[in-house]
N, C-alpha and C positions, 0 to 999 in steps of 0.2 A: 388303237391309238389312244383311246380314252383310258385304258388300262395302264399304258405306259406313262401317261401323264399323272396318274394317281401315285405312282411309285417314285416320281421324280423329286418331289419335295422331301420325303424322308431320306432319300439317298444324298441329296444335297446337304441336308442337315447333319449328316455323318462326317462332313469335312471340317467342322468346327473343332478346334483343339480343346482339350480338357481345361486348359487355362482360360480360354474364352468362355466356355460354359461355366466355369467356377465364378468368374468375375460377373457374368450375367446373373447367375443365381444370387450372388451377394447384392448386386444392385436391386434385384427383385425381392430381397429379403426372404428368399426361399431356403429356410433352414434345412428342410428335408433333402433338397437337391445338393446343397453345399455339403452336408454330411455324407451323402452318397458319393459325390465326386472325391471328397477327401479320402474316404474309405477305399474307393476303387484305385486311387493313385498313391496310396500310402502316404498322403499328406504332401506329396511333392509339388502340388500346385499352389500351396498356401501363399507363396510369394510371387505368383504369376503377375505379369504386368500387361496392361493394355498396350498393344503395339503402336497406337497413334499417340497417346498421351503419356505413357509410361507409368500411369497410376496403378497402384496395387489395391487389394481389397481393403486395407487399412485406410488408404486415401478415400475410398468410396464411403466407408462407415464414418469416418471423421467429418467429411463434408456434410453429411446429413445429421451430424451431432448425435450419433447413435452409440451410446456408451456400452450397451449390452453387446453389440456386434464387435466393438473395439476389444472388449474383454474376451469374448469368445475367440476371435481371430488370434489374439495375443496368446491365449492358452493353447491354441493349435500350432503355435510356432511362427506366426507371422512376424516379419522383421520390421520394427517401427522406424528403422533408419533408411529404408528405401526411398530414394528420391524419384520424382516424376522427371519428365524431359526438361523441366524448367528448374530442376534442382530443389524442388519443394517436397518436404517430408510431411507426414501426417502431423507431426508436432507443430510445424510451422502453420499448417492449416488451422489446427485447433487454436493456436495463439492468435492468429489473424481474426478468427471468429469470436474471440473472447470466451472460448469454450473451456472453462476452468476444469470441469470433471473430465473432459477428454484429455487435457494436458496431464492431469494427474494419472489417468489410466495409462497413457503412453509412456510417461516417465517410469511408472511401475513396471512397464513391459520392456524397459531398457532403452528408451529413446535418448539420443544424444542431445543434451540440452543446448549445446554450443554449435550445432550444425548450422551452416550458412547456405542460403540459396544461391542462385547464379548471380545475384547482385551483391552477395556478401552479407545480406541481412540475416541476422540471427533471430531466434524467437524472442530473445530479450529486447533487441532493437525494435522488433515489431510491437511488442507490448508497450515500450516506452512511446513510440510514435502514436500508438492508439490512446495514450494517456491512461492506461489501465494499471492502476496502482496494485490491485489485488494480483493480477497476472505477473506483474513485475516482481512483486514480493515472492510469489511461488517459484518463478524461475531462478531468482537469486538464491532462494533457499535450497534449491536442487543443483547448485553449481553453476548457474549462468554467469558468464564472464562479461562484466560491464565494460571491459577494456578491449574487447575484440572489435576491430574496425570492419566496416562494410567496404564496398569498392570505392566509395567516395572518400574514405579515410576517416569517417566519423564513427564513434563508438556509441554504445547506449548511454554512457556517462555524458558524452558530448551532446547528444540529443536531449537528455534530461536537463542540462544546463541551459540549452537554448529555449526550453519550454518555460512558460511562466508558472507552471505547476511545480512548486518546490517540493511537493510530496514525493515525486519520482526520484529527484536527486537525493532527498532524505532517505528513501528506501535503499538506494545504492550505497550511500555513506553508512547507513546502519549495517548493511550486509558486510561492508569492509571491516567494520568494528567487530562484528560477530566472528568473522573469519580470523581476525587477529587473536581473539580470545580463545578460539578453538586450537590454535597452533601451540604445541607444547614447547616450552622454552628449551633451548639447546643446552645440554650439559656434556661435558667431556669427562672421560675416565669411567671407572666402574661405578655402578649404582648399587646401593645396598637396600 
């Protein structure tokens, strides 16, 4: 009986999926185990999601503000646009944390700057609500849409107008001007 009990734990451990083991290794910051699992699965688990929360490895790394892991996972093909069960992407987490380096790394990895969560809030709206001028500037420079509304019908521009901090609205208006200057003038007919 004692011998049977000794083998019960390892047998039970074999029932965890590769995705579960991968996410656990990411949470534990166990790079050797992560590499071993990625190699054994040919990288198919890189976008594994927690069955309860829907979080991916990039969610985990972003929540702990771990730029090294964000870059590593992105280089392995992790999708920065996977949303958890609340519609929250890693970019939205980084924005809410005021984690500029994380936002930059996720944008470089291809994160959608205008993605909205289940309440319709975009990263730009979150930055404006946080009164984070630097983050607002960064998101606008990377294509953040100041006129996309959340579920209440308000946009980042609307929230900036409601705030007494005119620097936020100034950043949005400056971005509008910069975008006008970037648009080539329309010309018709042949060009020489």
